[in-house]
N, C-alpha and C positions, 0 to 999 in steps of 0.2 A: 586650542584642545576640544574636541567634542564631547559633551557629556553624554552619559547612558540615557536611550530613551527605551524603556521597555515598559510591560505591563503585564499582569494578570488578571486573567479572565475565566470565572466558573463556567462549568458544563451547563447552567441556566442562561447562559448567553449576557452574563452583564459583568460587569468591571468589578474585581477586589482591590486592585491596587494600580496605580500608575504613578510614573516620576514625574515631577515638574518639566521636565524636557518632552516628554511624551506628550503630556496636557497641552505645553506651549505648541509644538507641532501642529496637533489638532484645532488649538485656538479654544481650547475649552476652559470654562471659569470655573472656580469652585471645587467641592468634592466629587469625586468619580465614581465611588466605593459604592458598590449597589444599584448604580445607572445601568439600564440595560443598553446593549450595544445599539439597539435601533434608536435611541434618543440620541446617541452621540454621532452616527454616522449614517448618511444617505444609503439609500436602497442598492444603488450600484456599488458603493463601497463596501456595504454589509456582506453582499451576496460574496465581493471575493474574499473577506476574512474569513467567512464560515464555510468555503471552498478550503483554504488553506488549514482552518481547524479540524475540518473533517479527515485531510491528509493526515497531519499530525497525529490525530487519534489513531489511525490506521497503520501508519508507518512509525511513529515515536515523534517525528521531526520532519518539517515540511519547511520550503523556502520558497518565496515566491516575491515579483517586484510588484509592489503596491503604490498606486496612487491615492493619497488620503482624500483629495478633493478632486472630483472630477473635472469641476470649472478651470481648475490649474495645472495647466499640462506641463508646467516647469520643474514641479515636485515629484519626483519619482524615488522612492523607499527599496530597500531590501528588506523584509521581514523574515526572521526565523523564527519560527512556531514550532514548540515541543509541547508536547503532554507529558505530564507527571502524574502518572497513575496512583503515586503514595500519596501525594496532596490533593489528587482529584481536580487538577485547573490546568490551564492552559499557559504557556510564559512566551510573551510575544516581544522579542527584540527587533527594533525598527534600528535602520543606519542608512547611510548615503552609500552608493555602492558605484564601482566602476561600471556594472550592466545599466545603472540609471545614466552613467556619463555616455555608455554606450547607445541608449536609445536616445539621446538627444543629439549625439552626433547623426544618427542616423537621419533625423528630422532636420537637421540644419548642419549639414556636410560644410557648410562656408565657414563654420566659426573658426577662429585662430586657432583654438585647441587641436583641432584636426591637423592643421599645418604644423605645429610647433610641439605636441606630444612626443615623447622620446620612444613611446610605443609604436609600433607596425600597427595601422588601422587599413583593412581592405572593406570596402562595402559590396555587396553580392544582391543580386536581383533573385526574382522569385524563383528562378530557374538555378541558382546557384550557381552563377556565371559573376566576375569580379567587373564592377564597373568603374569604380574609382578606388585609388589607393593615395597614401599620404606619403611626404618625403620620409618620414621613419620607416614606412615600409621597405623603400628601397634600400636605404642606408643597413636596414637588418638582414634583408636576404639577398639584397646582391641584383634583383631584379627591378628593371625598369617598368613602368605602366605599361609598354608598347609589348613587352615581354608577355604581360599577364591580362591584359584586357580580352575579355570575352572566353577566356580558361576558369574553370572550377578551383578550388583552393587546392587539389590535391597537387598542384603545380609546385606548391609551397612545403606541402606537408609530406612527410614520410611514408610513401606508397605501403610500406610494409606492416601499417595497421591493419589489425585482423578485422575481418568482416562484421566480427561480435562484437566487437569494442565501437566498431564505428556506428552500429544498430543501435548499441544503448547509448552511444551519446547523442545518435539522432534522437533518440525516444526521448531523452529528457531535455533536449531543445525544443521538441513539438509541445512537450508534456507542459514544464515549468517555465518556457521560453529563454532559458539561458542556459548555457554550462560553462563551468571554470573547471580547469584542470591542466596539468602537463600533456604536451605530445613533442613527439619527435620532428623536428623540420628539417629540409635539404636546401642548404645554400646555394647560390646560381654553380658557384665554383665544383660542387658537387659534395661536400661535406657536411654531415648532419650536427645538428645541435639541438639542445632540450629547450623547448620555448613553453612561458605560462601564458594560456590562453583564457579570453573573455569573448564567450559567443551568445550574441544577443539575436532573438527572432523577432522581427517587425512587423505589425500588424497592420492592414488597410481599416476604411472606417467600418468593414461588416466585419473583422474580426478575422480575416483569410489572412495568412501569412504571404507577403508580397516581399520578402527580403531578408537579409541578414548583415548583421556588422559582428567582424571579428577583428579583435584586439589582441595583439600577444607581443612578449618581450623576451630578448634573448637572455636565458639564467644560464648560460654556460661556465660565466664566471664563478658560480656559487653552487654548482652542482657536485662536485666532490665533497662538499659539508654535507654531512649526512643529517645537520637540525637546518635545512634550508627552508624557510616557508613551512616549517613543521608548525602545526595547532599543538603545544604544549598546553593538555590540559588533563587534570588527573579525575577521576571520580571519588569522592568526599570519602564513603562507606570501605571502599577496598584500598586506595591510596596505587590504583592501579591506571593505566591510561584509560580515558572516557573512548566515547565510538568517534568523536571527532578526530580526537587524536590518532586513534585505530586507521581509520578511512584515511587520513593523510599519508601515516607512514607506511601504509599498503600500497596505494597507488602510487607513492614513489618504486617501492620495492617491484611491484609489476611492471612498471615502464622500465626499468632495468632486466628484468628476465625476459622481457620481449627481446631483448638485444643479445640474448645467446648464454643468459644464468639457467641454474637448474631450476626445475618446477619448485610449485609451492603449493604448501596445504594450509586449510582453515578448518577447524573443529569449532562449534558451537555448542554449549554446554546450557541446559535448561535444567536448573533444580525445582522440584514439586515440592515447595515446602509451605506451611502455614504463613500468614502474614505476621503474626504475632512472634514468631522466630525467624524469620527470614534474614532481619538483617545483622543480628549476630552472628547466624549461621553464615553466612554469605563471606562476613569480614573472617572469621576462622578457616572458612576454607581458600580463601584469596592466597592465605600464606602457605597454606600446603600444598597448593596446585603451583604456586610460584618454583617451588623445588623442582616442578617437574619438566622445566622448561629450560632449553640451553642458552648461552649468552646472544647467539644470534637470532633465539625465536623471540617471540612477542606474547605477552597475554596482557588480555585487556577485559572491560565489560562494556556491554553495550546499553542501551539505555532503559531497557528491561532487564538490567542486573543479570542478564547471562554472561557467562564467561568465554570468551573467543579465544583460544588458541590459533596464533599464524606461524606455522612450521617451514623455516627455511632448509634447501636442500632436502627436500621431501619428492623424489624420481618418481614413486610410485605410490600405487595403492595400499600394498604390504606396509610401507612405512608409515602410511595414516593410519591403519587400522592396528599396529603394533602400539602406536604411541595411545591411541584410544583406549586400548585393554589396560596399559599401564593407568591411565586416569579412572576406567571402569575399578579397577582392581582398589586405588585408593579409596575411591566411594562407599566401597564396602563397609570401611571405616566409620564406627558411630562418630559424631562429633559433640563433643563437649560443650552445651549452653546452659551456663547457671547450675552446672551441677548434673543437669540429667542429658544423659548419652542420647542423641536422636540420630535416626535413620530414616531417609529419603529416598524418594523415586527420583528419576533424572530422565533425561532424554539426549542423546548426542547426534549431530550430523557433522557429516564432513563433506568438503569440498577440495577437489585436487586439481591446479592449473599448472599444465605442463610447461608450456612455455611464454606467460603473460598473455597479453591482448584483451584482457576484459578489463572493466573496473573494480575498484575495492568495495562499491555499493552492489554491484551484479554477484559479486562473492556472496556478499552478506547474504543478498537474498536468496540465493540458493540454497544457502544452509539453513535458512528459516523455513523456507518451502521444506526441506526434510524434515525438520521437526515436526511439522503439522501431519506426517506419515503415521500410523501406528507402529510401524516397525523401528522405530526409535525409540520408543519407549523401554527403559533399561536395558538401552543398549545402544549401539550404533548403526549408522546407516550411511552410505555415501551416495550423494548426488549421482543421480542418472539422467540424461535426456530425457527419458522416460517420465519424469516427473512433470515436464509440460511447460510450465509457467516459467522456469528458469531460462530457458529460450527466450529471446527477444522476438518476436514476429514482426514482418515488416508489413506496411501498409496495404503491398502488392498481395502479400500472404494471406492476408485477413480478409481483404477485398474479394479474392478470389473464393477463399473458404464462404463467403455469404453469397457471393453469386453463383457459385458452382455445387450447391447442395452438399457442403461439406456439414452444415449445421443439422442435427439430427434431433426430433422430437423426444421425450424421454418423460414418463410419467412414475414418481415414486409414490406405489399405494399407500394409503392411511387407511387403517383398518378400525372399525370400533368394535369393541368388545360389547356394547351392549346390544346392538343388534346384529353382531355377528355378521356383518355385510362392508363391504369397500364404500366407506364414507365421503373419500376424497382423494386428492392426489396432487402432489407438488409437482410443479412443471418448469421443464427447462428445456432450453436448445445446448446441447454438448456439441464440440468442434470435433469432428474426426480429421486429425490433422494425418496426412499420408505419414511423417516421419515419426511423429511424436505419439500417435493414437488419439485416444479419447481425453479432450481437453475441458475441462468443469468450466462454467460462466466465470468462477471468480478467477479462472486464469487466464481469459484473454478480453473479458468485458472492459475492464480498466484501458487495454490498449484500444480496443474497438472506440471508447470515449476518444482517446487521444488522438485518434486519425479522423474522427468524426464520422464514423461508420455506425454509430447508435443507430440511427434511424433505419437504416437499411435492414441491420438485425432485427430490429422489432416489426419493420414488414413482414420478414422470413416467419418469426415467431405467431403472428397475427394470422400468416395464410396458411401454415401448418397445423393451428388451434381450430379453422373454422369449420373442417368435416365434424370434429368432436363438437363444438358447440350446437351444428345443426341436429345432431342426435341427441343432445344433452336431455329433451323434454322426456324420452321416453326412458332415463333410467331416474325415476323419482328418490329412489335412496342416497344415490349418490349425489352428496351437498354442494362441494364445494371444488374447485379448481383454486389452487395456491400458486402464486407466482412471488419468488424471491425478488424484491428490488433493490438491486445494489446502488451504492452512494450515486455514481455517477450517473444511474439512471433517474435519481431523483430529482436531477436538475431540470428534466423535461419528460415527464412519464405521459406523453399523448398516445402511447400502446395501450393504457389502461381505459382511455376516452374510446378509442377504437373498438377494442374488445367488448366493452358495454353496449355501444352501437350493434354489433353484430349479435350479441346476445339478446339484446331488447326486439331485433328482428324475429330472433327465434322464439321467441316467448319466454326468456329466461330473466330471471329479475337479478339486479345488480348484485343484491345480496349474497349469491353464491359464488360471486369471485373474490378471492381470499388475497390479501397481499401480506407477505411476509416480513417484517422488519426488525430493528434491533431498538433498544431504548437509547443508544446516542442519536439514532437517525430522526428519533422523535424530538429530541432536543435541537438539532441542527437542521431540520427540515419541517419545522411546524406548519407552514404556511400550505407545504406541498403536500403533505399528509394531509391536512384538513382538506384541501380541496378534493384528495381522494374520498376522505370518507363522507363528503356532502353528496358526491356523486353517487353512494351508495354501496360501496365496495366494503367490506369487513377488513379488518386488521386483525392480524394473527403475532402476538408480540412478544419476543423474547426479551425478558425485563432485564436479563443480567444483573440480577440480586438487587435490581433499585426497587422502590415502593411505588405503587401506584397513586397514594393518597393525591399527592400535589398535581397529578394532570388536570388538564381541564376535561370538560366534557366532549368538547370537540376534537381532542386526541385520545379517548378513553380506548382502549382496545376490546375485542369482540372475543378473543380467545387467547391463553397464553401458551407459548412454546416453551418446552423445557429440552433444552440442545443436547446434542448427542455427547458432550462432554461431559455433563454431569450425569447423564443417562451411565455412561461407563465407568466413571471415577466413584459415584455411590456405591460399586460392587467391591471398591478397594478401600474405602476410607468412610469410617463414621461421620466426618466432618462433612463430606458431600451429602450423606444419607439427610442433614439436617438443612443442607441447601435446599434439597430437593422438597423434602417435608413441609418447608418455608414456604416455597412457590406455589404447591398445591393448597396450601391452608390459605395464602393470598388470594388462589384464585378462587377459591369455596367464599371467602367473604364476601368478594364482589359477583358472586353467581356467575364465573367465567368456568368454561371447561377448560382443561390442559389437554395438548397436544405435546407426546415424548416421540423424538425423531433417532435415529440411530440404534433402534432397537434390534438387539442381533442374537441374542440367546433366550433359551426359556427363563432361566435364572431372572435376567432382566423384565422381561416381560412379567413374572409373577410377582416379584417386589413393587414392581410399578403399578400393578393390578390391586395389590393389598393397599398401597399407599391412594389409589384412588382415582388413577388415571386410566382412564377407560378409552382413550383413543392415541394409534403409535402407527411409525412407519419405522420402516427400516429392514436389515435386511430379515431380519426373523416374519415379518410380516410378507416380503414380496421385494424381488429384486425389481431395479427400475423396466419398466413395460414401454414397447412401441405403442403407438395408437392403435393397431390393427387387435395387439395383445389386450390391450386394456377396455376396447370395446368387445373382445369375445369374453374377457371376463365379466363384464358388466352384464353381457347377454346371459351367461350361466346362471348369475345371481337372480336375476329379475325373469 
């Protein structure tokens, strides 16, 4: 019996707690509470762990294969990292996995396990061609080695898998290094059967993928059992299925849908409630919402305690919209919490899948994307392809976009009310996709990182900024170019070094380049950010309600950012007014300026001015400008 190996890690990158089995696995003696991760792990291992924590903080959870000792190539674990926003810590669960076994098989295919495991195993080269199979493969599939050598895995898998599902599977394989789930296979005699797959990408010494390991089992005998392989786990607050159980069950349903069942719909419901009342209100609403679903439907909660409805036999958008209307009507009634009738704002996003072919993870990601749009506030919006990032972009598409001029430089003007002039601009490269339209960096940078195309993207950014850098010295009141670095870019921020070099050549000091970061990034990438500051660039920080008191001088920001959510929400709730005024007061205490983003109305501008914020960006200040439009506006001001 394997005892649990798990640990709790605080946002300051120190251990709060770890089980003895976890510590024993690391070889750590004594108490670990309060000990920084850097004292427990080598730099290489720490890098991987921090990367997983970064993903967990942005996505709620992350899974990665982990080698706790670089010098020990035999020990591979699977880490499941969860971010708990209520407790404010990361929960790390370590376990030995089939993926680790797959990696060992790829490195040592002559092992007896390869020959005698009841699972089918096929080894594929860098071109995704089969070069070795085990006896279990032939027994399960009916194909001999001679039948499949040199073929792609499609000779085994059902060719009816949708291109979208295949792209999502491939994306997970490239990003995480492995994928697990159900696929339909085709036997040599022609019949189809469900199979449980574990796929692993293997890398060479330089980190390039040079092959794959695929393991699978025939699960036909248990396929009629609705509880097969299900992850039965429930949320402690509501008693509803949690996100893991939701994804397991939805993936099974989507596989059945792809074989001819009716469409399926998903609705994600987010409640905008205070932290003080959230637990009781969500628990009270769970019972009320449960009465709205049929026996064939599913109500669950995700890791952020959003409600998730899965509707079976949902053939069209109207069916989904009618259900959303019923939920909206129910939400208009106040909820009793400790004798107080509470009303609250909400947002709903829906996703319709007509015939399966995609994964549950992608379906839920699409709904979360909808919730990030203003149209979902106190209403319902259905996902459509124009939202962009719900579509998985292939490597070829992104490579084509970077090389063929799809990337377009945009400047979001920042206006100073003190001098009544354009003081800065936020810089970004948007991707003008032929079918999807304009995609923001948030929608495609993670995919660029997965495919190793970030350097090409940064070269385009540098090339398109050069004309502005050469003219910059003629605009004395235009102080800063502001660049928002995403987590993936902080792993290698060479683009900043290159831009500084070009600025120095043009007689522009590095201090006129400003990097936009959030507080979590300061915690996860302290060395990288300290190096940026050492080069002279300024830091524009979104503190995310954190105090600056414990920051080291090397990480202290030069300006604070009041994000668009706070700008918008303070016009609706006094609670957010207090948050805004606290941020501005904190800036005043540290003699820092505040820049407000997303300002779109006269009322927002007036209130921010009264509160003491005199630097703003957003539609009220002006829409995004091209390079030519920015230079024209600066010429007029000067």
